[in-house]
C-alpha positions in Angstrom: 50.9 -15.8 -28.5 50.6 -14.9 -32.2 47.7 -17.5 -32.5 46.0 -15.9 -29.5 46.3 -12.4 -31.1 44.9 -13.7 -34.4 41.9 -15.3 -32.6 41.3 -12.1 -30.7 41.4 -10.1 -34.0 38.9 -12.5 -35.6 36.6 -12.2 -32.6 36.8 -8.5 -32.7 35.9 -8.5 -36.4 33.0 -10.8 -35.7 31.8 -8.7 -32.9 32.1 -5.6 -35.0 29.9 -7.2 -37.7 27.4 -8.3 -35.1 27.3 -4.8 -33.6 26.8 -3.3 -37.1 24.0 -5.7 -37.9 22.4 -5.0 -34.5 22.7 -1.3 -35.0 21.0 -1.6 -38.5 18.2 -3.6 -37.0 17.7 -1.1 -34.2 17.6 1.8 -36.7 15.1 0.0 -38.9 12.9 -0.8 -36.0 13.1 2.8 -34.9 12.2 4.0 -38.4 9.1 1.8 -38.4 8.0 3.1 -35.0 8.6 6.8 -36.1 6.7 6.1 -39.3 3.7 4.8 -37.3 3.9 7.7 -34.9 4.0 10.1 -37.9 0.9 8.6 -39.4 -0.9 8.7 -36.0 0.0 12.4 -35.7 -1.4 13.0 -39.2 -4.7 11.4 -38.3 -4.8 13.8 -35.3 -4.1 16.8 -37.6 -0.8 17.6 -35.9 1.3 18.0 -39.1 4.3 19.5 -37.3 4.8 16.5 -35.1 4.0 14.2 -38.0 6.7 15.9 -40.1 9.3 15.5 -37.3 8.6 11.8 -36.9 8.5 10.9 -40.6 11.6 12.9 -41.5 13.4 11.1 -38.6 12.2 7.8 -40.0 13.6 8.7 -43.4 17.0 9.5 -41.9 16.9 6.1 -40.1 15.8 4.0 -43.0 14.6 5.5 -46.3 14.5 2.1 -48.0 11.0 0.9 -47.0 7.9 1.4 -49.0 5.9 2.1 -45.8 8.1 5.1 -44.8 8.3 6.5 -48.3 4.5 6.2 -48.6 4.0 7.9 -45.2 6.3 10.8 -46.5 4.1 11.0 -49.6 1.0 11.3 -47.5 2.7 14.0 -45.3 3.9 16.2 -48.1 0.7 15.9 -49.9 -1.1 17.2 -46.8 1.5 20.0 -46.6 0.9 21.0 -50.2 4.5 20.2 -51.2 3.6 18.3 -54.4 7.1 17.8 -55.8 8.3 16.1 -52.6 5.1 14.1 -52.4 5.4 12.9 -56.0 9.0 11.8 -55.4 8.2 9.8 -52.2 5.2 8.1 -53.8 7.4 7.1 -56.7 10.0 5.7 -54.3 7.3 3.8 -52.4 6.2 2.1 -55.6 9.8 1.2 -56.5 10.4 -0.3 -53.1 7.0 -2.0 -52.8 7.8 -5.1 -54.9 4.3 -5.1 -56.3 2.5 -4.6 -53.0 -1.1 -3.8 -54.2 -1.9 -1.6 -51.2 1.1 0.7 -51.9 0.2 0.7 -55.6 -3.4 1.7 -54.8 -2.4 4.5 -52.5 0.1 5.9 -55.0 -2.5 5.6 -57.7 -5.0 7.7 -55.7 -2.4 10.4 -55.4 -1.3 10.5 -59.0 -4.9 10.3 -60.4 -5.9 13.2 -58.1 -2.9 15.3 -58.8 -3.2 15.2 -62.6 -1.0 12.4 -63.7 -4.1 10.3 -64.5 -2.4 7.8 -66.9 0.2 6.9 -64.2 -2.6 6.6 -61.6 -4.6 4.4 -63.9 -1.5 2.2 -64.6 -0.9 1.7 -60.8 -4.6 0.9 -60.2 -4.5 -1.7 -62.9 -1.3 -3.2 -61.5 -3.0 -3.4 -58.1 -6.1 -4.9 -59.5 -4.2 -7.7 -61.3 -2.2 -8.6 -58.2 -3.3 -12.0 -56.7 -2.6 -10.4 -53.3 -5.2 -7.7 -53.7 -8.5 -8.7 -52.0 -10.8 -6.1 -53.8 -9.8 -5.9 -57.5 -13.3 -4.4 -58.2 -12.3 -1.3 -56.2 -9.1 -0.8 -58.1 -10.8 -1.3 -61.5 -13.5 1.3 -60.4 -10.8 3.7 -59.5 -9.0 3.1 -62.8 -12.3 4.0 -64.4 -12.5 7.2 -62.5 -9.0 8.1 -63.7 -9.8 7.3 -67.3 -13.1 9.2 -67.2 -11.4 12.3 -65.7 -8.9 12.0 -68.6 -11.8 12.2 -71.1 -11.5 8.5 -72.1 -15.1 7.3 -71.5 -14.7 4.1 -73.5 -11.8 3.0 -71.3 -13.7 4.1 -68.2 -16.7 2.0 -69.2 -14.4 -1.0 -69.8 -12.9 -0.7 -66.3 -16.3 -0.2 -64.6 -17.6 -3.3 -66.4 -14.5 -5.2 -65.3 -15.2 -4.2 -61.7 -18.7 -5.5 -62.0 -17.4 -8.8 -63.3 -15.7 -9.3 -60.0 -18.6 -7.9 -57.9 -21.9 -7.2 -59.7 -23.0 -5.1 -56.7 -20.0 -2.8 -56.7 -21.9 0.4 -55.9 -19.5 3.1 -57.2 -19.0 1.3 -60.5 -22.8 1.1 -60.9 -23.2 4.8 -60.1 -20.4 5.9 -62.3 -21.8 4.0 -65.3 -25.3 5.5 -64.6 -23.9 9.0 -64.4 -21.7 8.5 -67.5 -24.5 7.2 -69.7 -26.8 10.0 -68.5 -24.2 12.6 -69.3 -23.9 11.1 -72.8 -27.7 11.4 -73.3 -28.3 7.7 -72.9 -30.9 7.8 -70.2 -32.4 4.4 -71.0 -29.0 2.8 -70.4 -28.4 4.9 -67.3 -31.6 3.9 -65.6 -30.9 0.2 -64.9 -27.4 0.9 -63.6 -28.8 3.5 -61.1 -31.5 1.1 -60.0 -28.9 -1.6 -59.3 -26.8 1.0 -57.4 -29.7 1.9 -55.2 -30.4 -1.8 -54.5 -26.7 -2.3 -53.5 -26.0 0.8 -51.4 -27.8 3.3 -49.2 -29.4 6.2 -51.1 -27.5 9.4 -51.4 -28.5 12.9 -52.5 -26.3 12.7 -55.7 -27.8 9.3 -56.6 -31.4 10.4 -56.1 -30.7 13.6 -58.0 -29.3 11.6 -60.9 -32.4 9.4 -60.8 -34.7 12.5 -61.0 -32.8 13.7 -64.1 -32.9 10.3 -65.7 -36.6 10.1 -65.3 -37.1 13.7 -66.5 -35.1 12.8 -69.7 -37.3 9.8 -70.2 -40.5 11.9 -69.6 -41.5 9.6 -66.7 -43.5 11.9 -64.4 -44.2 9.3 -61.8 -40.5 8.4 -61.6 -39.6 12.1 -61.3 -42.1 12.5 -58.4 -40.8 9.5 -56.6 -37.2 10.7 -56.6 -38.2 14.3 -55.8 -40.2 13.2 -52.7 -37.3 11.0 -51.5 -34.8 13.8 -51.8 -37.0 16.3 -49.9 -37.7 13.7 -47.2 -34.3 12.1 -46.8 -31.9 15.0 -47.8 -33.8 18.2 -47.2 -30.7 20.4 -46.8 -28.5 18.8 -49.5 -27.1 20.9 -52.4 -28.8 18.5 -54.8 -32.2 19.1 -53.2 -31.7 22.8 -53.7 -31.1 22.2 -57.4 -34.2 20.0 -57.5 -36.3 22.9 -56.0 -34.9 25.2 -58.6 -35.7 22.7 -61.4 -39.3 22.3 -60.1 -39.8 26.1 -60.1 -38.5 26.2 -63.7 -41.1 23.5 -64.7 -43.9 25.5 -63.1 
């Protein structure tokens, strides 16, 4: 009889452990579903429903990078910077070097003023063997450094991006703009030409081209960019600035 009671007690303990494990698994799965639902609601612009689902997910399982990152996105959208900051930091801690999480957190920190931290996470993402587009992360690190006033570092990161992909359009445009801003129009020109060969033209790129050619006193180049802007982007802000510049020249 005692042996039977002991066996039953052991079975009860085993069943209790199995139930606890099953309950944890169920809660984790529910947290993942609620996280995905929250992100879906955010994409639809329904922030109230998104908040309900993501806060529910956090109560079910706060120990995943995905849920913490979703909470960071949510509170950023809601303008609650302190909460967003904390959730992005937690996401990075839980991510175990996941470059996508690092990149998303870096975008937030760079945009919100902690540019050195954003730059750090971009570089960690870029160096990860799991990241498929290191040139994008290096370009973003360059943006962070440039916004922080460190143009030498920015140039280094943009050139590193181009070492992975010589046609990375944003790195090319950033270098052209940075050199033009520094009064180095002759260095800016080839980078802009490479950018326009690698990506569809945009009003900002053509406006930059016009200003580069004006700095180099190349009238035919100025005319070419001006005509393209008026034809391709007649209502763009940059085209308005072009018309103002032309009136000033006349």
